[in-house]
C-alpha positions as CSV (number, residue, x, y, z in Angstrom):
1,M,87.8,54.8,109.9
2,N,90.1,52.0,108.9
3,E,87.7,49.0,109.2
4,Q,88.2,47.5,105.7
5,G,92.0,47.7,105.7
6,V,92.1,50.9,103.6
7,P,95.1,53.0,104.7
8,R,94.1,56.2,106.5
9,L,96.3,58.3,104.2
10,D,94.4,57.0,101.1
11,L,91.1,58.0,102.7
12,L,92.4,61.5,103.5
13,R,93.6,62.0,100.0
14,F,90.2,60.8,98.7
15,L,88.5,63.4,101.0
16,E,90.9,66.1,99.7
17,R,89.9,65.3,96.1
18,V,86.2,65.5,96.9
19,Q,86.7,68.8,98.7
20,E,88.8,70.3,95.8
21,R,86.0,69.3,93.4
22,D,83.4,71.0,95.7
23,L,85.6,74.1,96.0
24,A,86.0,74.3,92.2
25,R,82.2,74.0,91.7
26,T,81.6,76.7,94.4
27,R,84.1,79.0,92.6
28,H,82.3,78.4,89.3
29,W,79.0,79.4,91.0
30,I,80.7,82.6,92.4
31,A,82.1,83.6,89.0
32,A,78.7,83.0,87.4
33,E,77.0,85.2,90.0
34,E,79.6,87.9,89.6
35,R,79.0,87.9,85.8
36,R,75.2,88.1,86.4
37,L,75.6,91.0,88.8
38,A,77.9,92.8,86.4
39,E,75.4,92.4,83.6
40,L,72.6,93.7,85.8
41,A,74.7,96.7,86.9
42,A,75.5,97.5,83.2
43,R,71.8,97.8,82.5
44,L,71.1,100.2,85.3
45,P,71.5,104.0,84.5
46,P,74.5,105.6,86.1
47,A,74.0,107.6,89.3
48,P,73.5,111.3,88.8
49,P,76.5,113.4,89.5
50,P,76.6,115.4,92.8
51,D,75.6,119.1,92.6
52,W,79.0,120.4,93.9
53,V,82.4,118.8,94.4
54,L,85.6,120.0,96.1
55,E,89.0,119.2,94.6
56,S,91.9,118.9,97.1
57,G,95.6,119.3,96.5
58,I,98.1,116.4,96.5
59,G,99.3,114.9,99.8
60,A,98.0,114.2,103.3
61,G,96.3,117.2,104.9
62,S,96.3,119.1,101.6
63,H,94.1,122.2,101.2
64,P,91.2,122.6,98.9
65,I,92.1,124.0,95.5
66,A,88.9,124.2,93.5
67,V,85.1,124.0,93.7
68,H,83.3,122.6,90.7
69,Q,79.8,121.9,89.7
70,G,79.0,118.2,89.7
71,F,79.1,117.8,85.9
72,C,82.5,119.3,85.7
73,R,83.9,116.8,88.2
74,P,87.7,116.1,87.5
75,Q,88.7,112.5,87.3
76,S,90.7,112.3,90.4
77,A,90.7,110.5,93.8
78,R,91.1,113.9,95.4
79,V,87.5,115.0,94.7
80,R,84.7,114.8,97.2
81,E,81.0,115.8,97.2
82,V,80.1,118.9,99.2
83,S,76.8,120.6,100.0
84,R,75.6,123.8,98.4
85,D,76.2,125.7,101.6
86,E,79.7,124.4,102.0
87,A,80.5,125.3,98.3
88,R,79.1,128.8,98.9
89,R,81.2,129.2,102.1
90,L,84.4,128.0,100.4
91,L,83.9,130.4,97.5
92,A,83.0,133.3,99.7
93,A,86.2,132.8,101.6
94,D,88.3,132.5,98.5
95,T,86.8,133.4,95.1
96,G,90.0,132.1,93.4
97,M,88.8,128.6,94.2
98,A,86.0,128.7,91.6
99,C,86.7,126.5,88.6
100,Q,87.2,128.6,85.5
101,L,85.3,126.2,83.3
102,C,82.0,125.6,85.1
103,R,82.0,128.9,87.1
104,P,80.2,127.7,90.3
105,D,80.5,131.1,91.8
106,T,78.1,132.5,89.1
107,V,75.6,129.7,89.6
108,L,75.7,130.1,93.4
109,G,75.1,133.9,93.0
110,L,78.4,135.0,94.4
111,L,79.6,136.9,91.4
């Protein structure tokens, strides 16, 4: 590696500069691809809401507190999608869990 009298440290620093330039170029390509994918996602229609969602209380191991129709979905991390059968089962066990705004118990024929 040191045939022409160039110090090894200088060669390693040159290699480092080349690799930093390559890394910067690669990061530029990644940013451009992320922008392209974001623009593509913005043009797609949003996914339809689930039919039924279950809202849970705060804390680990918390109990369910309300069943909602999908369009009434609260903006919370404590909400998960449930099937129609599970929503019916939960509301049959406790009618007080029905959201007072969207009235899932009426739609499910439990009231």
